N, C-alpha and C positions, 0 to 999 in steps of 0.2 A: 408168298416166299415174304418173308419175315428182313429188315433190318437190319441187323446186326445195333448192339444198344452204343448209345456215344458213350464216350470215356474222357470226353478231352471239346473242348472247343473246335479245336480241330477236325475233327467226328461232321461240324455241322455247313451240310452246301452253302449258307451264309457265308462261312468263315471264306469258302474256299470260295463263294466267287467273288467277296472282294477281295484276298490275296493274290486271286489268278489275275483280275482287271489291275491293279494297287502295279505288280510284274510288268504289265503291259506299260501303262504308263514309264514306269522307269525305261526300259526297255525305248520306248520313242524320247525320251525327253532326252534319252547323252547325244539327242543329235539336237540339243538347242546348242546354244553360248552357255555355259556355266551360271553368267547371274540370273538365268530366265528360267529354272530346273526347276520343274515342278507345276507354276500356277499356269491350272489349264485354259483359261479365260484371258488369262494375256501373254498364252502362247501362240493360238489364235489366230487376237486380233494380232500380232506382234509380227505376223506368220511365217514360225514358226512350224504350226501343223492345224492340218485341213477340218473345218467342223467337222467333214460331214464326221470323220476320228474322234473331233471330241465330241460331238453328241450323241453316239453309240459305250462310249467312258462313262457319259453321261446317264445316256438309259442304264448303265449296271448301275452304277452307285445307286443314282435309283429306287429302282430293283434290290439292292440288299438295302438299301436304309424303308423300302418300306416289311421288309422278312422281319430287320430288328426291330420294327413299329412294333408289328404285330407282335413276336417273339416276348414283348417290352408291356401287352395289353393281356399276353392269354401264358402268359411261361408256362401252365401244370404241364403239356405236354414236352417240353424241352427239360425239367428238370433229371436228373442222372438219380437212376434210383435206386439204394442201396441194400 
């Protein structure tokens, strides 16, 4: 079964993964005090976010970064063919 051709950056699995984890962080940060939104390490140190959740989020970000590095180092398979 052949995959659909990529027409936009939003079709990339890495984009979807990054967007999903960003949304999860956004939802979690709604519970933080206004002055503490986003900064994951600060959120853990201040007790707004548990260590396991932060590790899970950092794990996804590390996978996203790894995929992006792979794409940068070998761009040909990712280029849109016209």
